[in-house]
N, C-alpha and C positions, 0 to 999 in steps of 0.2 A: 375226307371222307370217312367215314366211321367203319371198321367190319361189317357189322349190319346192316350199315347201306348199302353197302356194295350187294353182300349175299339177297340183298332184297331186289337188286337189278338184274335183269333178264337176261339171256348170253347173248342177243346183240348188241345191248345196251351197253355190256362189262366190256366185249371186244373194243367200242368205243370209245369207252370210258379212259381203258387202257392204251388206245395208237395216241389219242391224244396227250398222254401223260407222258408218253415214250419222247413225241414230238416236243412236248415243254421241255423235256429230259435234254432234248437233242440241243433246242435254243438255249438254254442256262448253260450246259456246258462250251459252247460257242460263246454265248457274255463271257464265261468266265476265261475264256481263252486268250479274249479280245480285253482282260480287265474293263469289263464295263459291268461286271456283276456286282453289284451292289452287297447284298448279304450271303453269302456262301452257305449256309445252312439251310438254302432253298435246294440245294441239290441232294443234300440228304433229305431232306421230307421229299423232293418226287421220289426219290431212287426205293426210300420207304413204300411211297404209297402205289410204285410198281410193283413192288412186292407183295405188298397183300391183294392185288387185285390178281397176280400168277397164282397165289397159296389159291385161294378161293376157287380160280377156273380149275388149278390142278383138283382142288376138295369135288370138283364136281365129277369132275372126270372119273374120279377113284370110287364115285359113290358114297362118298361121305357126308352126314347129314351133324348141324349143329343146334 
């Protein structure tokens, strides 16, 4: 998801997508620990996606518009 797409989401939708991404990260970490993860880059991509969502959520709290 691009940042513009994330900004277009409503607050509840953003929370839903954030929870889904965190669940995905948990599963990726579990698969990595059990050596079932084929592409290690997926963990980094998911962490970046979560960071973008949290940043946009924080911008909304602070009232920063872009």
